[in-house]
N, CA, C, O and the ligand as a Tripos MOL2 file, in Angstrom:
@<TRIPOS>MOLECULE
protein
  277   275    70     0     0
PROTEIN
NO_CHARGES

@<TRIPOS>ATOM
      1 N         132.0170  156.6890   77.6540 N.3       1 MET1
      2 CA        132.9500  156.6830   78.7020 C.3       1 MET1
      3 C         133.0340  158.0210   79.6680 C.2       1 MET1
      4 O         133.0780  159.1570   79.1950 O.2       1 MET1
      5 N         133.0490  157.7470   81.0350 N.am      2 ALA2
      6 CA        133.1830  158.8600   82.0350 C.3       2 ALA2
      7 C         134.6210  159.1500   82.2120 C.2       2 ALA2
      8 O         135.4790  158.3370   81.8660 O.2       2 ALA2
      9 N         134.9130  160.3440   82.7680 N.am      3 ARG3
     10 CA        136.1170  160.5840   83.0540 C.3       3 ARG3
     11 C         136.3730  160.8180   84.5590 C.2       3 ARG3
     12 O         135.5320  161.4520   85.1970 O.2       3 ARG3
     13 N         137.4230  160.3700   85.1320 N.am      4 ASP4
     14 CA        137.6800  160.5910   86.7270 C.3       4 ASP4
     15 C         137.9650  162.0790   86.7850 C.2       4 ASP4
     16 O         138.8630  162.5520   86.0880 O.2       4 ASP4
     17 N         137.3190  162.7440   87.4950 N.am      5 PRO5
     18 CA        137.7490  164.0860   87.6630 C.3       5 PRO5
     19 C         139.0220  164.5410   88.3570 C.2       5 PRO5
     20 O         139.5490  165.6430   88.2090 O.2       5 PRO5
     21 N         139.4590  163.5250   89.1550 N.am      6 VAL6
     22 CA        140.6730  163.8290   89.9140 C.3       6 VAL6
     23 C         141.9270  163.6270   89.1670 C.2       6 VAL6
     24 O         142.7870  164.5060   89.1170 O.2       6 VAL6
     25 N         142.0620  162.3230   88.5050 N.am      7 CYS7
     26 CA        143.2740  162.1010   87.6930 C.3       7 CYS7
     27 C         143.0670  162.1380   86.3400 C.2       7 CYS7
     28 O         144.0680  162.0110   85.6340 O.2       7 CYS7
     29 N         141.7710  162.3130   85.6990 N.am      8 GLY8
     30 CA        141.5700  162.3540   84.3350 C.3       8 GLY8
     31 C         141.5290  161.2350   83.3360 C.2       8 GLY8
     32 O         141.3680  161.3470   82.1210 O.2       8 GLY8
     33 N         141.7360  159.9100   84.1790 N.am      9 LYS9
     34 CA        141.5930  158.7730   83.4870 C.3       9 LYS9
     35 C         140.1480  158.3360   83.0640 C.2       9 LYS9
     36 O         139.1910  158.5880   83.7950 O.2       9 LYS9
     37 N         140.0070  157.6800   81.8770 N.am     10 GLU10
     38 CA        138.9400  157.3890   81.3960 C.3      10 GLU10
     39 C         138.3220  156.1770   82.1000 C.2      10 GLU10
     40 O         139.1030  155.2390   82.2670 O.2      10 GLU10
     41 N         136.9670  156.0040   82.5810 N.am     11 ILE11
     42 CA        136.4400  154.9680   83.4080 C.3      11 ILE11
     43 C         135.2820  154.4720   82.5430 C.2      11 ILE11
     44 O         134.5200  155.1220   81.8270 O.2      11 ILE11
     45 N         135.3400  153.1110   82.7960 N.am     12 ASP12
     46 CA        134.4410  152.3530   81.9750 C.3      12 ASP12
     47 C         133.2620  152.0380   82.9010 C.2      12 ASP12
     48 O         133.3570  151.1550   83.7540 O.2      12 ASP12
     49 N         132.0280  152.8460   82.7110 N.am     13 GLU13
     50 CA        130.9790  152.8300   83.5220 C.3      13 GLU13
     51 C         130.3010  151.6300   83.8140 C.2      13 GLU13
     52 O         129.6670  151.4640   84.8560 O.2      13 GLU13
     53 N         130.4350  150.6780   82.8040 N.am     14 ALA14
     54 CA        129.7980  149.2610   82.7860 C.3      14 ALA14
     55 C         130.4570  148.5240   83.8460 C.2      14 ALA14
     56 O         129.8810  147.8810   84.7240 O.2      14 ALA14
     57 N         131.7300  148.6670   83.6980 N.am     15 ALA15
     58 CA        132.7270  147.8760   84.7980 C.3      15 ALA15
     59 C         132.3250  148.5160   86.2090 C.2      15 ALA15
     60 O         132.3420  147.7120   87.1410 O.2      15 ALA15
     61 N         132.0460  149.5430   86.4490 N.am     16 VAL16
     62 CA        132.1160  150.2610   87.6710 C.3      16 VAL16
     63 C         130.7940  149.7030   88.1800 C.2      16 VAL16
     64 O         130.7990  149.2140   89.3090 O.2      16 VAL16
     65 N         129.5810  149.7190   87.4300 N.am     17 ARG17
     66 CA        128.2320  149.2140   87.8950 C.3      17 ARG17
     67 C         128.2060  147.5980   87.9770 C.2      17 ARG17
     68 O         127.3370  146.9950   88.6070 O.2      17 ARG17
     69 N         129.1380  147.0320   87.3500 N.am     18 ALA18
     70 CA        129.0640  145.4830   87.4670 C.3      18 ALA18
     71 C         128.9720  144.9610   88.7610 C.2      18 ALA18
     72 O         129.8540  145.1690   89.5940 O.2      18 ALA18
     73 N         127.7250  144.1380   89.0490 N.am     19 VAL19
     74 CA        127.7770  143.5530   90.3680 C.3      19 VAL19
     75 C         128.4450  142.3780   90.5170 C.2      19 VAL19
     76 O         128.3070  141.4540   89.7140 O.2      19 VAL19
     77 N         129.3180  142.3130   91.6820 N.am     20 THR20
     78 CA        130.1120  141.0280   91.6910 C.3      20 THR20
     79 C         129.4460  140.0500   92.8370 C.2      20 THR20
     80 O         130.0030  139.0180   93.2110 O.2      20 THR20
     81 N         128.3240  140.4570   93.2880 N.am     21 GLY21
     82 CA        127.7260  139.5010   94.2700 C.3      21 GLY21
     83 C         126.7900  140.3050   95.2370 C.2      21 GLY21
     84 O         126.5260  141.4880   95.0240 O.2      21 GLY21
     85 N         126.3000  139.6060   96.3120 N.am     22 GLN22
     86 CA        125.4310  140.3120   97.1350 C.3      22 GLN22
     87 C         125.8150  140.2630   98.5720 C.2      22 GLN22
     88 O         126.4550  139.3020   98.9990 O.2      22 GLN22
     89 N         125.4780  141.1930   99.2940 N.am     23 THR23
     90 CA        125.7560  141.1600  100.7360 C.3      23 THR23
     91 C         124.5770  140.2980  101.3100 C.2      23 THR23
     92 O         123.5740  139.9380  100.6930 O.2      23 THR23
     93 N         124.9110  140.0320  102.6580 N.am     24 ALA24
     94 CA        124.1390  139.0660  103.2230 C.3      24 ALA24
     95 C         122.7460  139.6480  103.3850 C.2      24 ALA24
     96 O         121.8590  138.8700  103.7360 O.2      24 ALA24
     97 N         122.4730  140.8130  103.1890 N.am     25 TYR25
     98 CA        121.1680  141.5000  103.2440 C.3      25 TYR25
     99 C         120.5030  141.7160  101.8740 C.2      25 TYR25
    100 O         119.4520  142.3490  101.7620 O.2      25 TYR25
    101 N         121.1380  141.1810  100.8670 N.am     26 GLY26
    102 CA        120.6120  141.2000   99.5630 C.3      26 GLY26
    103 C         120.7960  142.4920   98.6210 C.2      26 GLY26
    104 O         120.2120  142.7210   97.5620 O.2      26 GLY26
    105 N         121.7120  143.2380   99.2510 N.am     27 ALA27
    106 CA        122.0600  144.5210   98.4660 C.3      27 ALA27
    107 C         123.0600  144.2540   97.6480 C.2      27 ALA27
    108 O         123.9400  143.4660   97.9920 O.2      27 ALA27
    109 N         123.0740  144.9130   96.3630 N.am     28 PRO28
    110 CA        124.0730  144.5160   95.2560 C.3      28 PRO28
    111 C         125.5500  144.9630   95.8450 C.2      28 PRO28
    112 O         125.6880  145.9420   96.5780 O.2      28 PRO28
    113 N         126.4930  144.2210   95.4790 N.am     29 GLU29
    114 CA        128.0270  144.5430   95.8620 C.3      29 GLU29
    115 C         128.7780  144.5200   94.7840 C.2      29 GLU29
    116 O         128.7840  143.6320   93.9310 O.2      29 GLU29
    117 N         129.5860  145.7460   94.8080 N.am     30 VAL30
    118 CA        130.3210  145.9090   93.4010 C.3      30 VAL30
    119 C         131.9470  145.8420   94.1120 C.2      30 VAL30
    120 O         132.2090  145.9800   95.3070 O.2      30 VAL30
    121 N         132.7750  145.6260   93.1510 N.am     31 ASP31
    122 CA        134.1050  145.4450   93.2880 C.3      31 ASP31
    123 C         134.9000  146.9670   93.4660 C.2      31 ASP31
    124 O         135.1430  147.6390   92.4630 O.2      31 ASP31
    125 N         135.1810  147.3180   94.4930 N.am     32 PRO32
    126 CA        135.8690  148.6990   94.5320 C.3      32 PRO32
    127 C         137.1280  148.9920   93.7570 C.2      32 PRO32
    128 O         137.5160  150.1110   93.4210 O.2      32 PRO32
    129 N         137.6810  147.9020   93.5320 N.am     33 THR33
    130 CA        139.1850  148.0610   92.8230 C.3      33 THR33
    131 C         138.8090  148.0480   91.2380 C.2      33 THR33
    132 O         139.7220  148.1310   90.4170 O.2      33 THR33
    133 N         137.4590  147.9410   90.8210 N.am     34 LYS34
    134 CA        137.3950  148.1050   89.3050 C.3      34 LYS34
    135 C         136.6820  149.6620   89.1750 C.2      34 LYS34
    136 O         136.1790  150.0820   88.1330 O.2      34 LYS34
    137 N         136.7470  150.3590   90.3570 N.am     35 GLY35
    138 CA        136.3170  151.6690   90.0350 C.3      35 GLY35
    139 C         135.0480  151.9620   91.1070 C.2      35 GLY35
    140 O         134.4250  151.0670   91.6790 O.2      35 GLY35
    141 N         134.8640  153.0280   91.2160 N.am     36 THR36
    142 CA        133.6010  153.4990   92.0810 C.3      36 THR36
    143 C         133.0870  154.8680   91.4910 C.2      36 THR36
    144 O         133.6720  155.5140   90.6210 O.2      36 THR36
    145 N         131.9000  155.2090   92.1020 N.am     37 ARG37
    146 CA        131.2950  156.1450   91.5320 C.3      37 ARG37
    147 C         130.4030  156.9020   92.8080 C.2      37 ARG37
    148 O         130.0620  156.2980   93.8250 O.2      37 ARG37
    149 N         130.1200  158.2720   92.5460 N.am     38 ARG38
    150 CA        129.4240  158.9950   93.7510 C.3      38 ARG38
    151 C         128.6420  159.9750   93.1500 C.2      38 ARG38
    152 O         129.0770  160.7220   92.2740 O.2      38 ARG38
    153 N         127.3390  160.0100   93.6470 N.am     39 PHE39
    154 CA        126.2580  160.8450   93.2350 C.3      39 PHE39
    155 C         126.4250  162.1880   93.7490 C.2      39 PHE39
    156 O         126.1510  162.3620   94.9360 O.2      39 PHE39
    157 N         126.8170  163.1400   93.0760 N.am     40 HIS40
    158 CA        127.0040  164.5240   93.7280 C.3      40 HIS40
    159 C         126.3320  165.6360   92.9330 C.2      40 HIS40
    160 O         126.6150  165.8540   91.7550 O.2      40 HIS40
    161 N         125.3870  166.3630   93.6560 N.am     41 GLU41
    162 CA        124.5340  167.4090   93.1930 C.3      41 GLU41
    163 C         124.0740  167.1010   91.8010 C.2      41 GLU41
    164 O         124.2920  167.8370   90.8380 O.2      41 GLU41
    165 N         123.4640  166.0410   91.7590 N.am     42 GLY42
    166 CA        122.6100  165.7480   90.4960 C.3      42 GLY42
    167 C         123.4580  165.0350   89.3400 C.2      42 GLY42
    168 O         122.9190  164.7560   88.2690 O.2      42 GLY42
    169 N         124.7880  164.7550   89.5930 N.am     43 VAL43
    170 CA        125.5460  163.9590   88.6350 C.3      43 VAL43
    171 C         126.3950  162.7920   89.1850 C.2      43 VAL43
    172 O         127.0050  162.7790   90.2540 O.2      43 VAL43
    173 N         126.3310  161.9320   88.3700 N.am     44 TRP44
    174 CA        127.3840  160.6910   88.8990 C.3      44 TRP44
    175 C         128.8070  161.1400   88.4710 C.2      44 TRP44
    176 O         129.0130  161.6980   87.3930 O.2      44 TRP44
    177 N         129.6770  160.8920   89.2880 N.am     45 TYR45
    178 CA        131.0940  161.0690   89.1410 C.3      45 TYR45
    179 C         131.8130  159.7470   89.0930 C.2      45 TYR45
    180 O         131.4960  158.9710   89.9940 O.2      45 TYR45
    181 N         132.6170  159.3730   88.3250 N.am     46 TYR46
    182 CA        133.2830  158.1200   88.3540 C.3      46 TYR46
    183 C         134.6420  158.2550   88.6060 C.2      46 TYR46
    184 O         135.2860  159.1990   88.1470 O.2      46 TYR46
    185 N         135.2260  157.2090   89.4380 N.am     47 PHE47
    186 CA        136.6450  157.3400   89.8250 C.3      47 PHE47
    187 C         137.4710  155.7990   89.6620 C.2      47 PHE47
    188 O         136.8710  154.7300   89.7780 O.2      47 PHE47
    189 N         138.7100  155.8890   89.4190 N.am     48 ASP48
    190 CA        139.0910  154.5940   89.1960 C.3      48 ASP48
    191 C         139.6060  153.9850   90.4660 C.2      48 ASP48
    192 O         139.8250  152.7770   90.5540 O.2      48 ASP48
    193 N         139.7950  154.8220   91.4390 N.am     49 THR49
    194 CA        140.1580  154.1620   92.8250 C.3      49 THR49
    195 C         139.4090  155.0070   93.7710 C.2      49 THR49
    196 O         138.8850  156.0810   93.4760 O.2      49 THR49
    197 N         139.3940  154.3440   95.1320 N.am     50 LEU50
    198 CA        138.8420  154.7710   96.0510 C.3      50 LEU50
    199 C         139.5660  156.1750   96.6020 C.2      50 LEU50
    200 O         138.9540  157.0790   97.1710 O.2      50 LEU50
    201 N         141.0550  156.1650   96.3030 N.am     51 ASP51
    202 CA        141.8780  157.2330   96.5360 C.3      51 ASP51
    203 C         141.5410  158.5580   95.8560 C.2      51 ASP51
    204 O         141.6800  159.6490   96.4100 O.2      51 ASP51
    205 N         141.0340  158.3590   94.4620 N.am     52 CYS52
    206 CA        140.4400  159.4240   94.0480 C.3      52 CYS52
    207 C         139.2020  159.8330   94.5290 C.2      52 CYS52
    208 O         138.8960  161.0080   94.7330 O.2      52 CYS52
    209 N         138.5450  158.9400   94.6950 N.am     53 ARG53
    210 CA        137.1260  159.2750   95.3450 C.3      53 ARG53
    211 C         137.2490  160.1450   96.5660 C.2      53 ARG53
    212 O         136.5280  161.1220   96.7650 O.2      53 ARG53
    213 N         138.2650  159.7080   97.4250 N.am     54 SER54
    214 CA        138.3500  160.5380   98.5960 C.3      54 SER54
    215 C         138.9800  162.0720   98.4470 C.2      54 SER54
    216 O         138.7170  163.0080   99.2020 O.2      54 SER54
    217 N         139.7640  162.1080   97.4370 N.am     55 LYS55
    218 CA        140.3610  163.3500   97.1760 C.3      55 LYS55
    219 C         139.1670  164.3190   96.5840 C.2      55 LYS55
    220 O         139.0140  165.4880   96.9380 O.2      55 LYS55
    221 N         138.3670  163.6460   95.6420 N.am     56 PHE56
    222 CA        137.1600  164.3100   95.2270 C.3      56 PHE56
    223 C         136.1920  164.8200   96.2060 C.2      56 PHE56
    224 O         135.7090  165.9470   96.0980 O.2      56 PHE56
    225 N         135.8910  163.9870   97.1910 N.am     57 LEU57
    226 CA        135.0020  164.2000   98.4420 C.3      57 LEU57
    227 C         135.5410  165.2440   99.0390 C.2      57 LEU57
    228 O         134.7490  166.1400   99.3300 O.2      57 LEU57
    229 N         136.9130  165.4350   99.3740 N.am     58 ALA58
    230 CA        137.4830  166.3640  100.2560 C.3      58 ALA58
    231 C         137.5050  167.7580   99.6780 C.2      58 ALA58
    232 O         137.8040  168.7190  100.3880 O.2      58 ALA58
    233 N         137.1940  167.8850   98.3960 N.am     59 SER59
    234 CA        137.1050  169.0750   97.8080 C.3      59 SER59
    235 C         136.5130  169.1130   96.4210 C.2      59 SER59
    236 O         137.2420  169.3190   95.4510 O.2      59 SER59
    237 N         135.0650  168.9000   96.2810 N.am     60 PRO60
    238 CA        134.4870  168.4350   95.0130 C.3      60 PRO60
    239 C         134.6120  169.6780   93.9830 C.2      60 PRO60
    240 O         134.9560  169.5990   92.8040 O.2      60 PRO60
    241 N         134.2590  170.8260   94.6880 N.am     61 ASP61
    242 CA        134.1810  171.8880   93.7400 C.3      61 ASP61
    243 C         135.3880  172.1820   92.8130 C.2      61 ASP61
    244 O         135.2930  172.6230   91.6680 O.2      61 ASP61
    245 N         136.5980  171.8610   93.5010 N.am     62 THR62
    246 CA        137.9590  172.1350   92.9080 C.3      62 THR62
    247 C         137.9320  171.2820   91.5930 C.2      62 THR62
    248 O         138.1500  171.7450   90.4730 O.2      62 THR62
    249 N         137.6450  170.0220   91.8650 N.am     63 TYR63
    250 CA        137.6680  169.0180   90.6220 C.3      63 TYR63
    251 C         136.5470  168.9390   89.5690 C.2      63 TYR63
    252 O         136.6910  168.4270   88.4590 O.2      63 TYR63
    253 N         135.3120  169.5490   90.0780 N.am     64 ILE64
    254 CA        134.3990  169.8530   89.0370 C.3      64 ILE64
    255 C         134.6730  170.8580   88.0740 C.2      64 ILE64
    256 O         134.4180  170.7300   86.8770 O.2      64 ILE64
    257 N         135.2860  172.0370   88.6850 N.am     65 LYS65
    258 CA        135.6360  173.0670   87.7530 C.3      65 LYS65
    259 C         136.6690  172.8290   86.9190 C.2      65 LYS65
    260 O         136.7330  173.4250   85.8430 O.2      65 LYS65
    261 N         137.5820  171.9580   87.2910 N.am     66 LYS66
    262 CA        138.6410  171.4190   86.3870 C.3      66 LYS66
    263 C         138.1150  170.6350   85.5090 C.2      66 LYS66
    264 O         138.6160  170.7530   84.3910 O.2      66 LYS66
    265 N         137.1810  169.7800   85.6220 N.am     67 ALA67
    266 CA        136.6600  168.8940   84.6140 C.3      67 ALA67
    267 C         135.9420  169.5800   83.6410 C.2      67 ALA67
    268 O         136.1460  169.2560   82.4720 O.2      67 ALA67
    269 N         135.0140  170.6020   83.9250 N.am     68 ALA68
    270 CA        134.3750  171.4440   82.9950 C.3      68 ALA68
    271 C         135.2270  172.3210   82.2200 C.2      68 ALA68
    272 O         134.8230  172.5240   81.0750 O.2      68 ALA68
    273 N         136.2900  172.8850   82.5500 N.am     69 SER69
    274 CA        137.0610  173.4810   81.8750 C.3      69 SER69
    275 C         138.0140  173.1290   80.7820 C.2      69 SER69
    276 O         138.7040  174.0040   80.2600 O.2      69 SER69
    277 ZN        141.7130  158.6400   89.3310 Zn       70 ZN70
@<TRIPOS>BOND
     1     1     2 1
     2     2     3 1
     3     3     4 2
     4     3     5 am
     5     5     6 1
     6     6     7 1
     7     7     8 2
     8     7     9 am
     9     9    10 1
    10    10    11 1
    11    11    12 2
    12    11    13 am
    13    13    14 1
    14    14    15 1
    15    15    16 2
    16    15    17 am
    17    17    18 1
    18    18    19 1
    19    19    20 2
    20    19    21 am
    21    21    22 1
    22    22    23 1
    23    23    24 2
    24    23    25 am
    25    25    26 1
    26    26    27 1
    27    27    28 2
    28    27    29 am
    29    29    30 1
    30    30    31 1
    31    31    32 2
    32    31    33 am
    33    33    34 1
    34    34    35 1
    35    35    36 2
    36    35    37 am
    37    37    38 1
    38    38    39 1
    39    39    40 2
    40    39    41 am
    41    41    42 1
    42    42    43 1
    43    43    44 2
    44    43    45 am
    45    45    46 1
    46    46    47 1
    47    47    48 2
    48    47    49 am
    49    49    50 1
    50    50    51 1
    51    51    52 2
    52    51    53 am
    53    53    54 1
    54    54    55 1
    55    55    56 2
    56    55    57 am
    57    57    58 1
    58    58    59 1
    59    59    60 2
    60    59    61 am
    61    61    62 1
    62    62    63 1
    63    63    64 2
    64    63    65 am
    65    65    66 1
    66    66    67 1
    67    67    68 2
    68    67    69 am
    69    69    70 1
    70    70    71 1
    71    71    72 2
    72    71    73 am
    73    73    74 1
    74    74    75 1
    75    75    76 2
    76    75    77 am
    77    77    78 1
    78    78    79 1
    79    79    80 2
    80    79    81 am
    81    81    82 1
    82    82    83 1
    83    83    84 2
    84    83    85 am
    85    85    86 1
    86    86    87 1
    87    87    88 2
    88    87    89 am
    89    89    90 1
    90    90    91 1
    91    91    92 2
    92    91    93 am
    93    93    94 1
    94    94    95 1
    95    95    96 2
    96    95    97 am
    97    97    98 1
    98    98    99 1
    99    99   100 2
   100    99   101 am
   101   101   102 1
   102   102   103 1
   103   103   104 2
   104   103   105 am
   105   105   106 1
   106   106   107 1
   107   107   108 2
   108   107   109 am
   109   109   110 1
   110   110   111 1
   111   111   112 2
   112   111   113 am
   113   113   114 1
   114   114   115 1
   115   115   116 2
   116   115   117 am
   117   117   118 1
   118   118   119 1
   119   119   120 2
   120   119   121 am
   121   121   122 1
   122   122   123 1
   123   123   124 2
   124   123   125 am
   125   125   126 1
   126   126   127 1
   127   127   128 2
   128   127   129 am
   129   129   130 1
   130   130   131 1
   131   131   132 2
   132   131   133 am
   133   133   134 1
   134   134   135 1
   135   135   136 2
   136   135   137 am
   137   137   138 1
   138   138   139 1
   139   139   140 2
   140   139   141 am
   141   141   142 1
   142   142   143 1
   143   143   144 2
   144   143   145 am
   145   145   146 1
   146   146   147 1
   147   147   148 2
   148   147   149 am
   149   149   150 1
   150   150   151 1
   151   151   152 2
   152   151   153 am
   153   153   154 1
   154   154   155 1
   155   155   156 2
   156   155   157 am
   157   157   158 1
   158   158   159 1
   159   159   160 2
   160   159   161 am
   161   161   162 1
   162   162   163 1
   163   163   164 2
   164   163   165 am
   165   165   166 1
   166   166   167 1
   167   167   168 2
   168   167   169 am
   169   169   170 1
   170   170   171 1
   171   171   172 2
   172   171   173 am
   173   173   174 1
   174   174   175 1
   175   175   176 2
   176   175   177 am
   177   177   178 1
   178   178   179 1
   179   179   180 2
   180   179   181 am
   181   181   182 1
   182   182   183 1
   183   183   184 2
   184   183   185 am
   185   185   186 1
   186   186   187 1
   187   187   188 2
   188   187   189 am
   189   189   190 1
   190   190   191 1
   191   191   192 2
   192   191   193 am
   193   193   194 1
   194   194   195 1
   195   195   196 2
   196   195   197 am
   197   197   198 1
   198   198   199 1
   199   199   200 2
   200   199   201 am
   201   201   202 1
   202   202   203 1
   203   203   204 2
   204   203   205 am
   205   205   206 1
   206   206   207 1
   207   207   208 2
   208   207   209 am
   209   209   210 1
   210   210   211 1
   211   211   212 2
   212   211   213 am
   213   213   214 1
   214   214   215 1
   215   215   216 2
   216   215   217 am
   217   217   218 1
   218   218   219 1
   219   219   220 2
   220   219   221 am
   221   221   222 1
   222   222   223 1
   223   223   224 2
   224   223   225 am
   225   225   226 1
   226   226   227 1
   227   227   228 2
   228   227   229 am
   229   229   230 1
   230   230   231 1
   231   231   232 2
   232   231   233 am
   233   233   234 1
   234   234   235 1
   235   235   236 2
   236   235   237 am
   237   237   238 1
   238   238   239 1
   239   239   240 2
   240   239   241 am
   241   241   242 1
   242   242   243 1
   243   243   244 2
   244   243   245 am
   245   245   246 1
   246   246   247 1
   247   247   248 2
   248   247   249 am
   249   249   250 1
   250   250   251 1
   251   251   252 2
   252   251   253 am
   253   253   254 1
   254   254   255 1
   255   255   256 2
   256   255   257 am
   257   257   258 1
   258   258   259 1
   259   259   260 2
   260   259   261 am
   261   261   262 1
   262   262   263 1
   263   263   264 2
   264   263   265 am
   265   265   266 1
   266   266   267 1
   267   267   268 2
   268   267   269 am
   269   269   270 1
   270   270   271 1
   271   271   272 2
   272   271   273 am
   273   273   274 1
   274   274   275 1
   275   275   276 2
@<TRIPOS>SUBSTRUCTURE
     1 MET1         2 RESIDUE 1 A MET
     2 ALA2         6 RESIDUE 1 A ALA
     3 ARG3        10 RESIDUE 1 A ARG
     4 ASP4        14 RESIDUE 1 A ASP
     5 PRO5        18 RESIDUE 1 A PRO
     6 VAL6        22 RESIDUE 1 A VAL
     7 CYS7        26 RESIDUE 1 A CYS
     8 GLY8        30 RESIDUE 1 A GLY
     9 LYS9        34 RESIDUE 1 A LYS
    10 GLU10       38 RESIDUE 1 A GLU
    11 ILE11       42 RESIDUE 1 A ILE
    12 ASP12       46 RESIDUE 1 A ASP
    13 GLU13       50 RESIDUE 1 A GLU
    14 ALA14       54 RESIDUE 1 A ALA
    15 ALA15       58 RESIDUE 1 A ALA
    16 VAL16       62 RESIDUE 1 A VAL
    17 ARG17       66 RESIDUE 1 A ARG
    18 ALA18       70 RESIDUE 1 A ALA
    19 VAL19       74 RESIDUE 1 A VAL
    20 THR20       78 RESIDUE 1 A THR
    21 GLY21       82 RESIDUE 1 A GLY
    22 GLN22       86 RESIDUE 1 A GLN
    23 THR23       90 RESIDUE 1 A THR
    24 ALA24       94 RESIDUE 1 A ALA
    25 TYR25       98 RESIDUE 1 A TYR
    26 GLY26      102 RESIDUE 1 A GLY
    27 ALA27      106 RESIDUE 1 A ALA
    28 PRO28      110 RESIDUE 1 A PRO
    29 GLU29      114 RESIDUE 1 A GLU
    30 VAL30      118 RESIDUE 1 A VAL
    31 ASP31      122 RESIDUE 1 A ASP
    32 PRO32      126 RESIDUE 1 A PRO
    33 THR33      130 RESIDUE 1 A THR
    34 LYS34      134 RESIDUE 1 A LYS
    35 GLY35      138 RESIDUE 1 A GLY
    36 THR36      142 RESIDUE 1 A THR
    37 ARG37      146 RESIDUE 1 A ARG
    38 ARG38      150 RESIDUE 1 A ARG
    39 PHE39      154 RESIDUE 1 A PHE
    40 HIS40      158 RESIDUE 1 A HIS
    41 GLU41      162 RESIDUE 1 A GLU
    42 GLY42      166 RESIDUE 1 A GLY
    43 VAL43      170 RESIDUE 1 A VAL
    44 TRP44      174 RESIDUE 1 A TRP
    45 TYR45      178 RESIDUE 1 A TYR
    46 TYR46      182 RESIDUE 1 A TYR
    47 PHE47      186 RESIDUE 1 A PHE
    48 ASP48      190 RESIDUE 1 A ASP
    49 THR49      194 RESIDUE 1 A THR
    50 LEU50      198 RESIDUE 1 A LEU
    51 ASP51      202 RESIDUE 1 A ASP
    52 CYS52      206 RESIDUE 1 A CYS
    53 ARG53      210 RESIDUE 1 A ARG
    54 SER54      214 RESIDUE 1 A SER
    55 LYS55      218 RESIDUE 1 A LYS
    56 PHE56      222 RESIDUE 1 A PHE
    57 LEU57      226 RESIDUE 1 A LEU
    58 ALA58      230 RESIDUE 1 A ALA
    59 SER59      234 RESIDUE 1 A SER
    60 PRO60      238 RESIDUE 1 A PRO
    61 ASP61      242 RESIDUE 1 A ASP
    62 THR62      246 RESIDUE 1 A THR
    63 TYR63      250 RESIDUE 1 A TYR
    64 ILE64      254 RESIDUE 1 A ILE
    65 LYS65      258 RESIDUE 1 A LYS
    66 LYS66      262 RESIDUE 1 A LYS
    67 ALA67      266 RESIDUE 1 A ALA
    68 ALA68      270 RESIDUE 1 A ALA
    69 SER69      274 RESIDUE 1 A SER
    70 ZN70       277 GROUP 0 **** ****
């Protein structure tokens, strides 16, 4: 299980990665309501909502430090 660095909620990585379909151009499409993830400085971070991801992206260092402690 991964942990959302913003709210601390446990995230099911498999659900986040589950592909729900394909875009018109053949790119995999995922359902953002099931969570999302972001690659940041060599690590994947998982979020339960786009809201949490936005907070993380606004100030990643704040949340990375909090998650590590
Ligand atoms: Zn969250």
